[in-house]
C-alpha positions in Angstrom: 24.8 -24.8 46.9 26.3 -27.7 45.0 24.9 -28.2 41.5 23.3 -31.5 40.6 25.0 -33.5 37.8 22.4 -35.3 35.7 24.6 -36.7 33.1 28.4 -37.6 33.1 29.8 -37.7 29.7 33.3 -39.2 28.8 34.8 -37.8 25.7 37.7 -39.8 24.0 40.0 -37.3 22.1 38.3 -34.6 24.3 40.8 -31.9 23.5 41.2 -32.6 19.7 39.5 -30.8 17.0 36.3 -32.5 17.0 36.1 -33.7 20.6 37.2 -30.3 21.7 34.5 -28.5 19.8 31.9 -30.8 21.3 33.1 -30.1 24.8 33.1 -26.5 23.9 29.4 -26.6 23.0 28.4 -28.8 26.0 30.3 -26.7 28.5 27.3 -24.3 28.7 25.2 -26.9 30.2 25.3 -26.9 34.0 23.9 -30.2 34.7 26.5 -32.3 33.0 30.1 -33.4 34.0 32.6 -33.6 31.1 35.5 -36.0 31.3 38.1 -34.5 28.9 40.1 -37.6 28.1 43.2 -38.1 26.0 46.7 -39.6 26.3 48.2 -36.4 27.3 47.1 -35.1 30.7 48.8 -31.7 30.3 46.9 -31.0 27.1 43.8 -32.1 28.6 44.2 -29.8 31.6 45.2 -26.9 29.2 42.3 -27.3 27.2 39.8 -27.7 30.1 41.2 -24.4 31.5 40.1 -22.7 28.3 36.4 -23.6 28.9 34.4 -21.0 30.7 31.0 -22.7 30.7 29.0 -23.9 33.7 29.6 -27.7 33.3 31.7 -29.6 35.6 35.1 -30.3 33.9 37.5 -33.0 34.7 40.7 -33.6 32.5 41.9 -37.1 32.4 44.8 -39.1 31.1 43.1 -42.1 29.2 44.2 -44.2 26.2 41.2 -45.7 24.4 42.7 -49.2 25.0 42.3 -48.7 28.7 38.6 -47.7 28.4 37.2 -50.7 30.3 39.0 -49.7 33.4 37.8 -46.1 33.1 34.2 -47.1 32.7 34.4 -49.1 35.8 36.0 -46.4 37.9 33.8 -43.5 36.5 30.5 -45.1 35.4 29.7 -42.5 32.8 26.1 -42.1 31.2 27.6 -41.7 27.9 30.9 -42.3 26.1 31.7 -40.3 22.8 34.6 -41.5 20.8 36.3 -38.6 19.0 39.7 -40.0 18.9 40.2 -41.6 15.5 41.3 -42.2 12.8 38.8 -45.0 12.9 40.0 -46.5 9.7 43.4 -47.2 11.4 42.0 -49.3 14.4 42.1 -52.6 12.4 40.4 -55.8 13.7 40.2 -54.6 17.2 38.6 -51.2 16.4 35.4 -52.0 18.2 36.8 -52.7 21.7 35.4 -49.4 23.0 31.9 -50.2 21.7 32.2 -53.7 23.4 33.4 -52.3 26.7 30.5 -49.7 26.8 27.9 -52.6 26.0 29.6 -54.8 28.7 29.4 -51.9 31.2 25.9 -50.8 30.3 27.0 -47.4 29.0 25.6 -45.6 26.0 28.0 -45.1 23.1 28.4 -42.8 20.1 31.4 -41.9 17.9 32.3 -39.3 15.3 33.7 -41.9 12.7 33.4 -41.1 9.1 35.3 -44.2 8.0 32.6 -46.2 5.9 33.9 -49.7 6.9 33.8 -48.8 10.7 30.4 -47.2 10.5 28.9 -50.1 8.5 30.3 -52.7 10.9 28.6 -51.2 13.9 25.3 -53.0 13.1 26.8 -56.4 14.4 26.5 -54.9 17.9 22.7 -54.3 17.5 21.5 -57.3 19.3 24.0 -57.1 22.2 23.2 -53.4 22.7 19.4 -54.1 22.8 20.2 -56.9 25.4 22.1 -54.3 27.5 19.5 -51.6 27.0 22.0 -49.1 25.7 22.3 -47.3 22.3 25.3 -47.7 20.1 25.4 -45.0 17.4 28.3 -44.7 14.8 29.0 -42.0 12.2 27.4 -39.2 14.2 29.4 -36.7 12.1 28.6 -34.5 9.2 29.3 -36.7 6.3 27.4 -39.8 7.3 24.6 -38.4 9.4 23.6 -34.9 7.9 24.0 -36.3 4.4 21.9 -39.4 5.2 19.3 -37.1 6.7 19.0 -35.0 3.6 18.9 -38.1 1.5 15.9 -39.5 3.6 14.0 -36.5 3.0 14.6 -36.6 -0.8 13.6 -40.2 -0.9 10.0 -39.3 0.1 9.6 -37.5 -3.3 8.1 -39.8 -6.1 11.2 -39.5 -8.2 14.7 -37.9 -8.0 16.8 -37.2 -11.0 20.0 -38.0 -9.1 22.1 -37.2 -6.0 25.3 -35.3 -6.2 25.9 -33.4 -3.0 27.1 -34.3 0.5 27.1 -32.2 3.6 30.5 -31.6 5.0 31.9 -29.8 8.1 33.6 -26.5 7.9 36.5 -28.3 9.7 37.5 -29.8 6.5 38.6 -26.4 5.2 41.0 -26.1 8.1 43.1 -29.0 6.7 42.0 -31.8 9.0 43.9 -34.7 7.5 42.1 -37.3 9.5 38.7 -36.7 7.9 40.1 -35.9 4.6 42.1 -39.2 4.6 38.9 -41.2 5.4 36.5 -39.6 3.2 38.9 -39.2 0.1 39.8 -43.0 0.6 36.1 -43.9 0.4 35.6 -41.5 -2.5 38.2 -43.4 -4.6 36.2 -46.6 -4.2 34.2 -48.0 -7.1 30.4 -47.4 -7.0 27.8 -48.4 -9.3 25.8 -45.5 -10.9 22.9 -45.7 -13.0 23.1 -42.8 -15.5 20.1 -41.2 -17.2 18.7 -43.1 -20.2 20.8 -46.2 -19.0 19.4 -49.6 -18.0 22.8 -51.0 -16.8 24.7 -49.5 -13.8 28.3 -48.3 -14.7 31.2 -48.7 -12.3 33.0 -45.4 -11.6 35.3 -44.0 -8.9 33.5 -42.2 -6.3 35.7 -39.2 -6.8 34.9 -38.9 -10.6 32.9 -35.9 -11.6 33.4 -34.4 -8.2 32.4 -30.7 -7.6 32.8 -28.5 -4.6 30.3 -26.0 -3.4 30.8 -23.9 -0.2 27.7 -22.8 1.7 27.5 -20.7 5.0 24.8 -21.1 7.7 24.5 -17.7 9.6 23.7 -18.2 13.4 
């Protein structure tokens, strides 16, 4: 009996570090079809062969610049852009977002480049009109840290914030994330120190500390 596919997911950068990890986690769901996309078909095929889950897997050769044609041909329910580095895409960095909205396809990405994530809000009205969701920064630094801060903000008063939630993948020397995050960290931010009434401009990397934590499954 052929299994029913409920959701088709197209992953750009599907055999990379982040996209590949996502594909690995999703491969246990029998009712989804994963399109493992990248510019090298042989690598997409080799990676797909390592996944032993129940999901339907289909390796594809696809450059993100050709996303519009792929959406028309495949009609996925969701596109996940894990290709990056998003800070290097320049003025035309949002063409995947625009193609998804035009095709009525839901979109999310793993961007941790602050400028790219902040700029996604300009597509809010278009996404609402197309009745799709557009989510950017669905990665450890923007999303998990923001979730913690939102909970902290419920308290009457907080003395300060000095931590961020980072993925274990950073310890593996993933230069793409480090480049994006460290670039943002060197930018000037305005900080209101204790007993001070005037914000002081400092580098985001100043007074940095590193703390490693482990979560057992």
